[in-house]
SESEKE-939665 format. One record per residue: residue number from 0; residue in three letters; x negated, y negated, z of N, C-alpha, C in turn. Coordinates in steps of 0.02 Angstrom, whole numbers, always signed. Layout:
// residues N
<seq: NUM | type: ALA | n_east: X | n_north: Y | n_up: Z | ca_east: X | ca_north: Y | ca_up: Z | c_east: X | c_north: Y | c_up: Z>
...
END
This chain:
// residues 59
<seq: 0 | type: MET | n_east: -41 | n_north: +54 | n_up: +19 | ca_east: +4 | ca_north: +2 | ca_up: +9 | c_east: -32 | c_north: -74 | c_up: -3>
<seq: 1 | type: LEU | n_east: -93 | n_north: -61 | n_up: +46 | ca_east: -145 | ca_north: -111 | ca_up: +20 | c_east: -188 | c_north: -131 | c_up: -33>
<seq: 2 | type: ALA | n_east: -186 | n_north: -76 | n_up: -79 | ca_east: -203 | ca_north: -81 | ca_up: -119 | c_east: -176 | c_north: -116 | c_up: -175>
<seq: 3 | type: THR | n_east: -107 | n_north: -110 | n_up: -164 | ca_east: -66 | ca_north: -141 | ca_up: -226 | c_east: -60 | c_north: -177 | c_up: -209>
<seq: 4 | type: ALA | n_east: -68 | n_north: -211 | n_up: -139 | ca_east: -43 | ca_north: -293 | ca_up: -117 | c_east: -112 | c_north: -340 | c_up: -142>
<seq: 5 | type: HIS | n_east: -141 | n_north: -284 | n_up: -148 | ca_east: -233 | ca_north: -332 | ca_up: -176 | c_east: -253 | c_north: -331 | c_up: -231>
<seq: 6 | type: ARG | n_east: -209 | n_north: -289 | n_up: -278 | ca_east: -198 | ca_north: -295 | ca_up: -361 | c_east: -138 | c_north: -352 | c_up: -377>
<seq: 7 | type: ILE | n_east: -66 | n_north: -358 | n_up: -345 | ca_east: -30 | ca_north: -406 | ca_up: -366 | c_east: -76 | c_north: -462 | c_up: -320>
<seq: 8 | type: ARG | n_east: -95 | n_north: -480 | n_up: -280 | ca_east: -136 | ca_north: -538 | ca_up: -266 | c_east: -206 | c_north: -550 | c_up: -324>
<seq: 9 | type: GLU | n_east: -218 | n_north: -510 | n_up: -354 | ca_east: -270 | ca_north: -525 | ca_up: -408 | c_east: -257 | c_north: -571 | c_up: -484>
<seq: 10 | type: VAL | n_east: -185 | n_north: -500 | n_up: -490 | ca_east: -131 | ca_north: -533 | ca_up: -544 | c_east: -122 | c_north: -609 | c_up: -543>
<seq: 11 | type: GLU | n_east: -78 | n_north: -620 | n_up: -465 | ca_east: -63 | ca_north: -688 | ca_up: -493 | c_east: -111 | c_north: -723 | c_up: -489>
<seq: 12 | type: ARG | n_east: -173 | n_north: -708 | n_up: -442 | ca_east: -214 | ca_north: -766 | ca_up: -442 | c_east: -240 | c_north: -786 | c_up: -526>
<seq: 13 | type: ALA | n_east: -257 | n_north: -728 | n_up: -567 | ca_east: -287 | ca_north: -751 | ca_up: -632 | c_east: -214 | c_north: -777 | c_up: -667>
<seq: 14 | type: GLN | n_east: -167 | n_north: -758 | n_up: -664 | ca_east: -110 | ca_north: -801 | ca_up: -702 | c_east: -103 | c_north: -881 | c_up: -671>
<seq: 15 | type: ALA | n_east: -135 | n_north: -904 | n_up: -619 | ca_east: -128 | ca_north: -963 | ca_up: -574 | c_east: -195 | c_north: -999 | c_up: -614>
<seq: 16 | type: ASP | n_east: -240 | n_north: -957 | n_up: -608 | ca_east: -309 | ca_north: -977 | ca_up: -648 | c_east: -267 | c_north: -1014 | c_up: -720>
<seq: 17 | type: GLY | n_east: -258 | n_north: -964 | n_up: -749 | ca_east: -231 | ca_north: -964 | ca_up: -821 | c_east: -196 | c_north: -1003 | c_up: -851>
<seq: 18 | type: ILE | n_east: -153 | n_north: -1045 | n_up: -767 | ca_east: -99 | ca_north: -1117 | ca_up: -799 | c_east: -145 | c_north: -1182 | c_up: -763>
<seq: 19 | type: ARG | n_east: -188 | n_north: -1166 | n_up: -734 | ca_east: -207 | ca_north: -1222 | ca_up: -716 | c_east: -269 | c_north: -1245 | c_up: -769>
<seq: 20 | type: ALA | n_east: -299 | n_north: -1170 | n_up: -796 | ca_east: -320 | ca_north: -1202 | ca_up: -864 | c_east: -275 | c_north: -1211 | c_up: -941>
<seq: 21 | type: GLY | n_east: -224 | n_north: -1218 | n_up: -918 | ca_east: -188 | ca_north: -1256 | ca_up: -988 | c_east: -162 | c_north: -1204 | c_up: -1009>
<seq: 22 | type: ARG | n_east: -152 | n_north: -1140 | n_up: -1017 | ca_east: -125 | ca_north: -1070 | ca_up: -1035 | c_east: -55 | c_north: -1089 | c_up: -1006>
<seq: 23 | type: THR | n_east: +4 | n_north: -1080 | n_up: -1037 | ca_east: +68 | ca_north: -1054 | ca_up: -995 | c_east: +74 | c_north: -998 | c_up: -972>
<seq: 24 | type: LEU | n_east: +128 | n_north: -967 | n_up: -949 | ca_east: +127 | ca_north: -906 | ca_up: -923 | c_east: +188 | c_north: -855 | c_up: -975>
<seq: 25 | type: ARG | n_east: +186 | n_north: -896 | n_up: -1035 | ca_east: +200 | ca_north: -883 | ca_up: -1072 | c_east: +156 | c_north: -852 | c_up: -1123>
<seq: 26 | type: GLU | n_east: +116 | n_north: -895 | n_up: -1138 | ca_east: +61 | ca_north: -863 | ca_up: -1191 | c_east: +20 | c_north: -818 | c_up: -1137>
<seq: 27 | type: GLN | n_east: +17 | n_north: -820 | n_up: -1069 | ca_east: -21 | ca_north: -755 | ca_up: -1039 | c_east: -4 | c_north: -712 | c_up: -1052>
<seq: 28 | type: THR | n_east: +87 | n_north: -666 | n_up: -1052 | ca_east: +89 | ca_north: -656 | ca_up: -1046 | c_east: +132 | c_north: -612 | c_up: -1142>
<seq: 29 | type: ASP | n_east: +108 | n_north: -649 | n_up: -1187 | ca_east: +129 | ca_north: -634 | ca_up: -1229 | c_east: +195 | c_north: -628 | c_up: -1246>
<seq: 30 | type: PHE | n_east: +222 | n_north: -667 | n_up: -1244 | ca_east: +315 | ca_north: -662 | ca_up: -1217 | c_east: +330 | c_north: -674 | c_up: -1308>
<seq: 31 | type: ASP | n_east: +284 | n_north: -719 | n_up: -1344 | ca_east: +319 | ca_north: -698 | ca_up: -1428 | c_east: +328 | c_north: -635 | c_up: -1440>
<seq: 32 | type: GLY | n_east: +253 | n_north: -608 | n_up: -1434 | ca_east: +262 | ca_north: -520 | ca_up: -1465 | c_east: +270 | c_north: -506 | c_up: -1416>
<seq: 33 | type: TYR | n_east: +311 | n_north: -505 | n_up: -1359 | ca_east: +372 | ca_north: -446 | ca_up: -1318 | c_east: +433 | c_north: -447 | c_up: -1369>
<seq: 34 | type: LEU | n_east: +461 | n_north: -529 | n_up: -1375 | ca_east: +509 | ca_north: -521 | ca_up: -1410 | c_east: +504 | c_north: -526 | c_up: -1494>
<seq: 35 | type: ALA | n_east: +471 | n_north: -500 | n_up: -1521 | ca_east: +440 | ca_north: -450 | ca_up: -1588 | c_east: +433 | c_north: -387 | c_up: -1571>
<seq: 36 | type: ARG | n_east: +434 | n_north: -382 | n_up: -1530 | ca_east: +421 | ca_north: -296 | ca_up: -1527 | c_east: +514 | c_north: -270 | c_up: -1499>
<seq: 37 | type: ARG | n_east: +502 | n_north: -298 | n_up: -1452 | ca_east: +589 | ca_north: -271 | ca_up: -1451 | c_east: +657 | c_north: -291 | c_up: -1499>
<seq: 38 | type: ALA | n_east: +640 | n_north: -347 | n_up: -1536 | ca_east: +681 | ca_north: -364 | ca_up: -1598 | c_east: +678 | c_north: -298 | c_up: -1633>
<seq: 39 | type: THR | n_east: +608 | n_north: -251 | n_up: -1628 | ca_east: +616 | ca_north: -188 | ca_up: -1699 | c_east: +627 | c_north: -113 | c_up: -1646>
<seq: 40 | type: ASP | n_east: +632 | n_north: -97 | n_up: -1572 | ca_east: +635 | ca_north: -57 | ca_up: -1511 | c_east: +651 | c_north: -85 | c_up: -1468>
<seq: 41 | type: SER | n_east: +718 | n_north: -68 | n_up: -1483 | ca_east: +760 | ca_north: -92 | ca_up: -1412 | c_east: +737 | c_north: -82 | c_up: -1334>
<seq: 42 | type: SER | n_east: +724 | n_north: -12 | n_up: -1349 | ca_east: +701 | ca_north: +33 | ca_up: -1289 | c_east: +620 | c_north: -18 | c_up: -1267>
<seq: 43 | type: HIS | n_east: +607 | n_north: -55 | n_up: -1297 | ca_east: +514 | ca_north: -88 | ca_up: -1262 | c_east: +550 | c_north: -132 | c_up: -1211>
<seq: 44 | type: THR | n_east: +536 | n_north: -113 | n_up: -1151 | ca_east: +549 | ca_north: -173 | ca_up: -1087 | c_east: +496 | c_north: -211 | c_up: -1072>
<seq: 45 | type: PHE | n_east: +500 | n_north: -268 | n_up: -1047 | ca_east: +463 | ca_north: -344 | ca_up: -1024 | c_east: +415 | c_north: -300 | c_up: -987>
<seq: 46 | type: ARG | n_east: +439 | n_north: -258 | n_up: -919 | ca_east: +371 | ca_north: -216 | ca_up: -882 | c_east: +339 | c_north: -190 | c_up: -925>
<seq: 47 | type: ARG | n_east: +355 | n_north: -144 | n_up: -978 | ca_east: +328 | ca_north: -99 | ca_up: -1019 | c_east: +257 | c_north: -146 | c_up: -1054>
<seq: 48 | type: HIS | n_east: +294 | n_north: -205 | n_up: -1076 | ca_east: +257 | ca_north: -253 | ca_up: -1111 | c_east: +186 | c_north: -263 | c_up: -1060>
<seq: 49 | type: LEU | n_east: +226 | n_north: -319 | n_up: -1006 | ca_east: +154 | ca_north: -313 | ca_up: -944 | c_east: +111 | c_north: -260 | c_up: -943>
<seq: 50 | type: ARG | n_east: +138 | n_north: -196 | n_up: -921 | ca_east: +76 | ca_north: -157 | ca_up: -925 | c_east: +28 | c_north: -128 | c_up: -961>
<seq: 51 | type: GLY | n_east: +55 | n_north: -163 | n_up: -1034 | ca_east: +13 | ca_north: -156 | ca_up: -1092 | c_east: -56 | c_north: -204 | c_up: -1068>
<seq: 52 | type: LEU | n_east: -39 | n_north: -239 | n_up: -1061 | ca_east: -66 | ca_north: -325 | ca_up: -1039 | c_east: -98 | c_north: -318 | c_up: -989>
<seq: 53 | type: GLY | n_east: -83 | n_north: -277 | n_up: -953 | ca_east: -132 | ca_north: -269 | ca_up: -857 | c_east: -79 | c_north: -306 | c_up: -833>
<seq: 54 | type: GLY | n_east: -35 | n_north: -332 | n_up: -823 | ca_east: +5 | ca_north: -414 | ca_up: -794 | c_east: +68 | c_north: -377 | c_up: -766>
<seq: 55 | type: ALA | n_east: +90 | n_north: -327 | n_up: -761 | ca_east: +137 | ca_north: -292 | ca_up: -701 | c_east: +112 | c_north: -309 | c_up: -629>
<seq: 56 | type: VAL | n_east: +139 | n_north: -340 | n_up: -606 | ca_east: +103 | ca_north: -363 | ca_up: -528 | c_east: +150 | c_north: -316 | c_up: -492>
<seq: 57 | type: GLU | n_east: +226 | n_north: -272 | n_up: -503 | ca_east: +264 | ca_north: -235 | ca_up: -444 | c_east: +202 | c_north: -176 | c_up: -449>
<seq: 58 | type: GLU | n_east: +193 | n_north: -158 | n_up: -479 | ca_east: +135 | ca_north: -107 | ca_up: -474 | c_east: +82 | c_north: -79 | c_up: -439>
END
């Protein structure tokens, strides 16, 4: 459980650093890429998309 909390902290810290550097969360999560994939594959979830990017913080 502690390892999970540490991982969440690291991912969120990296996201915050990206925002401070001028990269929106939408850019960091490649949200447009997710929408494009979702348009052709209705089973593709945002959680799966984030997992592929290493940005799923809940796990």
